[in-house]
GUTOR-934261 format. One record per residue (C-alpha): residue in three letters; x, y, z negated. Coordinates in steps of 0.25 Angstrom, whole numbers, padded with zeros to 4 digits, always signed. Example, Ala and Ser with C-alpha at 12.3 -4.5 7.8 and 13.67 -1.06 7.14 Angstrom:
GUTOR-934261
ALA+0049-0018-0031SER+0055-0004-0029
END
This chain:
GUTOR-934261
UNK+0000+0000+0000UNK+0005+0014+0002UNK+0010+0023-0009UNK-0002+0031-0010UNK-0011+0019-0014UNK-0020+0022-0002UNK-0026+0010+0004UNK-0024+0010+0019UNK-0034+0004+0029UNK-0031+0002+0043UNK-0043+0002+0052UNK-0043-0003+0067UNK-0055+0004+0073UNK-0062-0002+0085UNK-0070+0006+0096UNK-0083+0008+0087UNK-0084+0017+0075UNK-0091+0007+0066UNK-0078+0000+0062UNK-0071+0013+0058UNK-0083+0017+0050UNK-0084+0004+0043UNK-0069+0004+0039UNK-0068+0018+0034UNK-0081+0016+0026UNK-0076+0003+0020UNK-0063+0009+0016UNK-0069+0022+0010UNK-0079+0014+0002UNK-0068+0005-0003UNK-0059+0016-0007UNK-0070+0024-0014UNK-0074+0012-0022UNK-0060+0008-0026UNK-0056+0023-0028UNK-0044+0021-0019UNK-0038+0029-0007UNK-0039+0023+0007UNK-0033+0027+0020UNK-0039+0022+0033UNK-0031+0021+0046UNK-0040+0020+0058UNK-0033+0014+0071UNK-0040+0018+0084UNK-0035+0016+0098UNK-0035+0030+0104UNK-0037+0045+0100UNK-0052+0046+0105UNK-0055+0034+0096UNK-0047+0041+0084UNK-0056+0053+0086UNK-0068+0045+0085UNK-0064+0038+0073UNK-0060+0051+0066UNK-0074+0056+0069UNK-0080+0044+0063UNK-0072+0044+0050UNK-0075+0059+0048UNK-0090+0056+0047UNK-0087+0046+0035UNK-0086+0051+0021UNK-0072+0048+0016UNK-0067+0052+0002UNK-0053+0058+0001UNK-0047+0045-0003UNK-0050+0039+0011UNK-0042+0044+0023UNK-0043+0040+0037UNK-0033+0041+0049UNK-0033+0036+0063UNK-0022+0030+0071UNK-0023+0029+0086UNK-0016+0016+0091UNK-0019+0007+0103UNK-0013-0005+0096UNK-0020-0005+0082UNK-0014-0019+0079UNK+0000-0013+0080UNK-0004-0001+0070UNK-0010-0012+0060UNK+0003-0020+0061UNK+0011-0007+0058UNK+0002-0003+0046UNK+0003-0018+0040UNK+0018-0017+0041UNK+0018-0004+0034UNK+0010-0011+0023UNK+0000+0001+0021UNK-0013-0006+0025UNK-0023-0012+0015UNK-0033-0016+0025UNK-0035-0017+0040UNK-0049-0015+0046UNK-0051-0018+0060UNK-0063-0016+0069UNK-0064-0029+0077UNK-0068-0021+0089UNK-0054-0015+0090UNK-0048-0028+0095UNK-0036-0026+0086UNK-0029-0039+0082UNK-0026-0038+0067UNK-0024-0053+0064UNK-0011-0051+0057UNK-0017-0041+0047UNK-0022-0051+0036UNK-0009-0058+0037UNK-0002-0046+0033UNK-0010-0046+0020UNK-0019-0034+0024UNK-0034-0035+0023UNK-0041-0035+0037UNK-0055-0031+0038UNK-0063-0032+0051UNK-0074-0022+0053UNK-0087-0026+0058UNK-0088-0027+0073UNK-0100-0018+0078UNK-0110-0025+0086UNK-0115-0018+0099UNK-0125-0008+0095UNK-0139-0010+0101UNK-0150+0001+0101UNK-0163-0005+0096UNK-0176+0000+0097UNK-0183+0005+0084UNK-0197+0002+0088UNK-0201-0011+0095UNK-0213-0016+0102UNK-0221-0024+0092UNK-0234-0032+0094UNK-0245-0037+0085UNK-0236-0047+0078UNK-0226-0037+0074UNK-0237-0028+0068UNK-0244-0039+0061UNK-0230-0044+0055UNK-0227-0030+0050UNK-0241-0028+0045UNK-0241-0041+0037UNK-0227-0038+0031UNK-0231-0024+0027UNK-0245-0028+0021UNK-0239-0040+0013UNK-0228-0031+0007UNK-0239-0020+0004UNK-0248-0031-0003UNK-0235-0037-0010UNK-0233-0023-0017UNK-0248-0021-0020UNK-0260-0029-0023UNK-0264-0039-0012UNK-0278-0040-0019UNK-0281-0025-0020UNK-0290-0021-0008UNK-0283-0007-0008UNK-0269-0013-0006UNK-0274-0022+0005UNK-0280-0011+0013UNK-0268-0001+0011UNK-0258-0012+0013UNK-0265-0015+0026UNK-0265-0001+0031UNK-0250+0001+0026UNK-0246-0012+0033UNK-0253-0007+0046UNK-0246+0006+0046UNK-0232-0001+0043UNK-0235-0011+0054UNK-0240-0001+0064UNK-0228+0008+0062UNK-0216-0001+0059UNK-0219-0015+0066UNK-0212-0010+0079UNK-0200-0006+0071UNK-0198-0017+0060UNK-0200-0029+0070UNK-0190-0030+0082UNK-0198-0042+0088UNK-0212-0047+0087UNK-0213-0057+0076UNK-0219-0071+0079UNK-0227-0079+0068UNK-0217-0091+0068UNK-0205-0081+0067UNK-0211-0073+0055UNK-0215-0086+0048UNK-0201-0092+0049UNK-0194-0079+0045UNK-0204-0077+0033UNK-0200-0091+0028UNK-0185-0089+0030UNK-0187-0076+0023UNK-0194-0083+0011UNK-0182-0092+0010UNK-0172-0080+0012UNK-0177-0073-0001UNK-0172-0083-0011UNK-0159-0083-0004UNK-0158-0068-0004UNK-0162-0068-0019UNK-0151-0078-0022UNK-0141-0069-0015UNK-0145-0057-0023UNK-0144-0065-0036UNK-0130-0070-0032UNK-0125-0056-0028UNK-0131-0050-0041UNK-0123-0060-0049UNK-0110-0056-0041UNK-0112-0041-0043UNK-0115-0044-0058UNK-0102-0051-0059UNK-0094-0040-0052UNK-0100-0029-0061UNK-0097-0038-0074UNK-0083-0041-0070UNK-0073-0033-0078UNK-0065-0030-0065UNK-0078-0026-0057UNK-0072-0032-0044UNK-0080-0024-0034UNK-0075-0021-0020UNK-0086-0012-0014UNK-0085-0010+0002UNK-0095-0007+0013UNK-0093-0017+0024UNK-0100-0018+0038UNK-0108-0031+0039UNK-0113-0037+0052UNK-0128-0042+0049UNK-0127-0051+0062UNK-0142-0047+0066UNK-0149-0037+0075UNK-0163-0037+0069UNK-0166-0025+0061UNK-0175-0032+0051UNK-0165-0043+0049UNK-0154-0033+0047UNK-0163-0026+0037UNK-0165-0039+0029UNK-0150-0042+0029UNK-0146-0028+0025UNK-0156-0028+0013UNK-0152-0042+0009UNK-0138-0037+0008UNK-0142-0025+0000UNK-0151-0034-0009UNK-0138-0043-0012UNK-0130-0035-0024UNK-0116-0032-0020UNK-0120-0028-0005UNK-0127-0016+0000UNK-0131-0013+0014UNK-0128+0002+0016UNK-0130+0003+0031UNK-0136-0004+0042UNK-0133-0001+0057UNK-0134-0008+0071UNK-0120-0014+0069UNK-0118-0018+0054UNK-0122-0016+0040UNK-0114-0008+0030UNK-0114-0016+0017UNK-0108-0012+0004UNK-0102-0024-0003UNK-0098-0023-0018UNK-0087-0034-0018UNK-0079-0043-0009UNK-0087-0055-0012UNK-0100-0047-0008UNK-0093-0044+0005UNK-0089-0058+0007UNK-0104-0063+0004UNK-0109-0052+0014UNK-0100-0057+0025UNK-0103-0071+0022UNK-0117-0068+0028UNK-0126-0076+0020UNK-0137-0065+0019UNK-0135-0063+0034UNK-0137-0077+0038UNK-0149-0078+0028UNK-0156-0066+0034UNK-0153-0071+0048UNK-0160-0084+0044UNK-0172-0077+0040UNK-0174-0070+0053UNK-0169-0080+0063UNK-0168-0094+0056UNK-0156-0103+0058UNK-0141-0098+0057UNK-0136-0084+0061
END
């Protein structure tokens, strides 16, 4: 480590800005959480990309303890090898889209992190054409939830619930549902969702015990970081269920959702490992599609 005790991070940027944003945010949150200083060196291929990267970084809120500089190099792997030889780097973060071969980094005893690879962004319509089946499904779900919160034997609740559900279905069915549902599909998903709930409860209880252990441990072994997480799904409703399932599990919190990935705050290394293991992702996929992802 350098004499000033500043932790150095080397980031090999790709063509997109997401990898840069993810890396800078992760280093910033880690440095603030541990109250240390951090220096980030961004490797970019040319001057135009350097200008774009500096503009992106300028929009991020960075404390005085976190500094960022850009280095222009057409051969980022050579710069990485030079920094490794100088023994001034704590971690190398690489955007897979950069195409840089950094296979020797971990052999040098330096942590290597691969940033999430952005998927091709696809513009989706907010409103879709919905038929009677979509209206009836949205109406039934809304009406059932209304009566669950009220009194299903009270005539007033029955009438107001029907009116409310009708308004909700008429205005939101074309937004909530991306495809028209079928009776067999709804039944199958409902049965799988019923089985999913006890599993989710088990994961919540297990995560609660893990967080309780961390809190009660004398050394408080936390390592909070915000990481990019690929949900592996395109459906809006499915993504929403997965994002909420992650948030309901103590130790992880979905802080942002976009077309490419989730931004998830994880309290410890163990919670990050559990997130990457993908058990919740596979369970939610099973609810919506059946079989294995």
